[in-house]
N, C-alpha and C positions, 0 to 999 in steps of 0.2 A: 644866542646864549645870554646876551645882556638883558633882553626882554624877560627871560625866565628868571633871572636874578631879581629884576625889578618886581615881577609878579610875586615872587616869594617874599620880598620885603614888604610889599603892600599887604599880603595876607597876614604876615607877622604883625604889622601895624594895626590891622583891623582886629585881629585876635587880642592884641595887647590892649587896644582901646575898649573892647568888650569886657575884658577882665577888669580894667580900671573902673569902667562904668558900673560893673556889677558890684565891686567893692564900694564905690561911692554910694550907690543906691542902698546897699545893706547898712552902711554907717549912717546915712541920712535917716532911714526908717528907724533905726535903733535910737538915734538922738531924739527924734520926734516923739517916739513912744516913751522914752525915759523922761522927757520934759513934761509929758502929761502925767506920768506916774509910774513907779516901778511895778505896781499891780497890772497896769495896762500892758506894759512891756511883757511881763511874765505870761499873761493870758494869751497875747498874740503869738509869742514865740512857742508856747506850749501847743496851741492849736495848730500852728503852722507845721510843727513836726508831727503831732498826733494824727492830723488829717492827711497831710500831703508828704510827710517824710522829707520836709524841706526846711531850709534856714532862711533868714532875712535876705541875704544876697540873691537867693533863688527867685525872689520876687521881681528881679530885673528881667528875667526870661519868662516868668509866669505871674504877671501882675494880678491876674484873676484870683490867685491864692489869697493875696492880701485883701483884695476887695471882698471876697466871700467871707473871710474871717471877720473883717470889720463890720459887715452887715449882720453876721451871725451874733457877734458879741454886743454890738452897740446900735444896730438899726440905723435910723437917720442921724443919731447923735455921733456916729462914726465920722461925720463930716468934719468935726474939729480935728480928728486924727489925720484925715486926708488933707485938710488945709495946712496942717503943720508940716506934713511931708512935702506938700507942694512948695511951701515957703523954703524948705531946706534945699530943694532941687530946682528952684525957679531959674537960676542962671544957666542951668543945663537943659532947660525944657525944649530947646531946639534940636536936641539929639533924638534920633528916631525912637529908640526903645524907651528912653526916659520919658519922652512926650507921650508914648503909648501907655506907660505905667500911670502917669498922672491922669490921663483920659479915663482909663479903666477904673481907677479908685474913686474918681469923682462921678462917674456915670450913674451909679446906683444911689446917689444921695439926693 
């Protein structure tokens, strides 16, 4: 019975960490885009919803969405956006999905 309680607690912690990381990623992307400019933010958020029916925090689970939009809107100049996002998330880059997000948004640059 004790191991079942521990397992439930571990699952709760994993789910909670995922939720917190998703929020962190969404806020970091938003901050990076707004630092570049409101127009950049608006374009990315618009396309993210128009194409994928998603929001910025969803990029935590689907980094390819953000990568595709940056390439579509900015081509190789999207590197500055990707670099800004990387800077925001650098201290968390050892977390699995955050590391994957950074890898995906930089691979096509």
